[in-house]
DRENPA-3360 file (N, C-alpha, C; in nm, 2 decimals, always signed):
BEGIN
1 = MTKLTQDD = +0.46/+1.76/+1.05/+0.43/+1.67/+0.94/+0.55/+1.62/+0.87 ~ +0.55/+1.49/+0.84/+0.67/+1.42/+0.78/+0.66/+1.45/+0.63 ~ +0.78/+1.49/+0.57/+0.79/+1.51/+0.43/+0.79/+1.37/+0.36 ~ +0.71/+1.36/+0.26/+0.71/+1.24/+0.18/+0.82/+1.24/+0.08 ~ +0.87/+1.12/+0.05/+0.99/+1.10/-0.03/+0.96/+1.02/-0.16 ~ +1.06/+1.01/-0.24/+1.05/+0.93/-0.37/+1.02/+0.79/-0.33 ~ +1.08/+0.74/-0.22/+1.06/+0.60/-0.17/+0.91/+0.58/-0.14 ~ +0.84/+0.68/-0.08/+0.70/+0.67/-0.05/+0.62/+0.65/-0.18;
9 = IRLGKRIA = +0.66/+0.73/-0.28/+0.59/+0.72/-0.41/+0.61/+0.59/-0.47 ~ +0.74/+0.54/-0.47/+0.77/+0.41/-0.53/+0.70/+0.30/-0.45 ~ +0.69/+0.31/-0.32/+0.62/+0.21/-0.24/+0.47/+0.20/-0.28 ~ +0.41/+0.32/-0.29/+0.27/+0.32/-0.33/+0.25/+0.26/-0.47 ~ +0.34/+0.29/-0.56/+0.32/+0.23/-0.70/+0.34/+0.08/-0.69 ~ +0.43/+0.03/-0.61/+0.45/-0.12/-0.59/+0.32/-0.18/-0.53 ~ +0.26/-0.12/-0.43/+0.14/-0.17/-0.37/+0.03/-0.17/-0.48 ~ +0.02/-0.07/-0.56/-0.09/-0.06/-0.66/-0.07/-0.17/-0.76;
17 = KLRGKAEL = +0.06/-0.19/-0.80/+0.09/-0.30/-0.90/+0.05/-0.44/-0.85 ~ +0.09/-0.46/-0.73/+0.06/-0.59/-0.66/-0.09/-0.61/-0.64 ~ -0.16/-0.50/-0.61/-0.30/-0.51/-0.59/-0.37/-0.54/-0.72 ~ -0.32/-0.48/-0.83/-0.37/-0.51/-0.96/-0.35/-0.66/-1.00 ~ -0.23/-0.71/-0.97/-0.20/-0.85/-1.00/-0.29/-0.94/-0.92 ~ -0.33/-0.90/-0.80/-0.42/-0.98/-0.72/-0.57/-0.96/-0.76 ~ -0.59/-0.88/-0.86/-0.72/-0.85/-0.91/-0.81/-0.79/-0.80 ~ -0.76/-0.70/-0.72/-0.83/-0.64/-0.61/-0.85/-0.49/-0.65;
25 = TQEGLADK = -0.96/-0.43/-0.62/-0.98/-0.29/-0.63/-0.93/-0.22/-0.51 ~ -0.91/-0.09/-0.51/-0.87/-0.02/-0.39/-0.97/-0.05/-0.28 ~ -1.10/-0.05/-0.32/-1.20/-0.07/-0.22/-1.19/-0.21/-0.16 ~ -1.16/-0.31/-0.24/-1.15/-0.45/-0.19/-1.03/-0.46/-0.10 ~ -0.91/-0.40/-0.14/-0.80/-0.40/-0.05/-0.82/-0.33/+0.08 ~ -0.88/-0.21/+0.07/-0.92/-0.13/+0.19/-1.00/-0.21/+0.29 ~ -1.10/-0.28/+0.23/-1.19/-0.36/+0.31/-1.12/-0.47/+0.39 ~ -1.03/-0.54/+0.32/-0.96/-0.65/+0.38/-0.85/-0.60/+0.48;
33 = VHVSTTHI = -0.80/-0.48/+0.46/-0.70/-0.42/+0.55/-0.76/-0.34/+0.67 ~ -0.89/-0.32/+0.65/-0.97/-0.24/+0.75/-0.93/-0.09/+0.76 ~ -0.91/-0.03/+0.64/-0.88/+0.11/+0.63/-0.98/+0.16/+0.52 ~ -0.98/+0.29/+0.51/-1.07/+0.35/+0.41/-1.01/+0.34/+0.27 ~ -1.10/+0.34/+0.17/-1.06/+0.34/+0.03/-0.97/+0.46/+0.00 ~ -1.01/+0.58/+0.06/-0.93/+0.70/+0.04/-0.79/+0.68/+0.10 ~ -0.78/+0.61/+0.21/-0.64/+0.59/+0.27/-0.56/+0.51/+0.17 ~ -0.61/+0.40/+0.11/-0.54/+0.32/+0.02/-0.50/+0.41/-0.10;
41 = GLIETGKR = -0.59/+0.49/-0.15/-0.56/+0.57/-0.26/-0.45/+0.67/-0.24 ~ -0.45/+0.73/-0.12/-0.34/+0.82/-0.08/-0.21/+0.75/-0.07 ~ -0.21/+0.63/-0.01/-0.08/+0.55/+0.00/-0.03/+0.52/-0.14 ~ -0.12/+0.47/-0.23/-0.08/+0.43/-0.36/-0.02/+0.55/-0.45 ~ -0.07/+0.67/-0.42/-0.03/+0.78/-0.50/+0.09/+0.85/-0.43 ~ +0.14/+0.80/-0.32/+0.25/+0.85/-0.25/+0.22/+0.98/-0.17 ~ +0.09/+1.01/-0.15/+0.05/+1.13/-0.07/+0.04/+1.11/+0.08 ~ +0.04/+0.98/+0.12/+0.04/+0.95/+0.26/+0.14/+0.84/+0.29;
49 = RVSLKTLQ = +0.21/+0.85/+0.40/+0.30/+0.75/+0.44/+0.23/+0.63/+0.50 ~ +0.26/+0.51/+0.47/+0.19/+0.39/+0.53/+0.27/+0.35/+0.66 ~ +0.19/+0.32/+0.76/+0.25/+0.27/+0.88/+0.29/+0.12/+0.86 ~ +0.38/+0.08/+0.95/+0.43/-0.06/+0.94/+0.32/-0.16/+0.96 ~ +0.23/-0.13/+1.06/+0.12/-0.22/+1.08/+0.03/-0.23/+0.96 ~ +0.00/-0.12/+0.89/-0.08/-0.13/+0.78/-0.01/-0.20/+0.66 ~ +0.12/-0.17/+0.65/+0.20/-0.23/+0.54/+0.20/-0.39/+0.56 ~ +0.21/-0.43/+0.69/+0.21/-0.57/+0.72/+0.07/-0.63/+0.68;
57 = KIASVLKT = -0.03/-0.56/+0.70/-0.17/-0.61/+0.67/-0.18/-0.62/+0.51 ~ -0.13/-0.51/+0.45/-0.14/-0.51/+0.30/-0.06/-0.63/+0.24 ~ +0.06/-0.65/+0.29/+0.14/-0.76/+0.24/+0.07/-0.89/+0.26 ~ +0.01/-0.91/+0.38/-0.06/-1.03/+0.41/-0.18/-1.06/+0.31 ~ -0.26/-0.95/+0.28/-0.37/-0.96/+0.19/-0.32/-0.99/+0.05 ~ -0.20/-0.93/+0.01/-0.15/-0.95/-0.12/-0.06/-1.08/-0.13 ~ -0.06/-1.15/-0.02/+0.02/-1.28/-0.02/+0.16/-1.26/-0.06 ~ +0.23/-1.16/+0.01/+0.37/-1.13/-0.02/+0.43/-1.09/+0.12;
65 = KVKDILPF = +0.56/-1.07/+0.11/+0.63/-1.02/+0.23/+0.65/-0.87/+0.23 ~ +0.66/-0.81/+0.34/+0.69/-0.67/+0.35/+0.82/-0.63/+0.27 ~ +0.92/-0.71/+0.29/+1.05/-0.69/+0.23/+1.04/-0.69/+0.08 ~ +0.94/-0.76/+0.02/+0.92/-0.77/-0.12/+0.84/-0.65/-0.18 ~ +0.78/-0.58/-0.09/+0.71/-0.46/-0.13/+0.80/-0.33/-0.12 ~ +0.89/-0.33/-0.03/+0.97/-0.21/+0.00/+1.06/-0.18/-0.13 ~ +1.07/-0.05/-0.17/+1.14/-0.02/-0.29/+1.29/+0.00/-0.27 ~ +1.34/-0.05/-0.16/+1.49/-0.03/-0.14/+1.55/-0.16/-0.08;
% end
């Protein structure tokens, strides 16, 4: 199992903030990205690492670039 880092937590917070600005619920984002609401919640709280594929989908839905979501 991969140890989660502070970057994972910061990434989750950035996704949550952008999702809020887009006026999407976790359920709405999850539906558009084709993952579970629980999965989005775990990503946003930094309890699960997001795959690049899922991060690309999230960025697309939030109308931003992956590089603009990454916390470093």
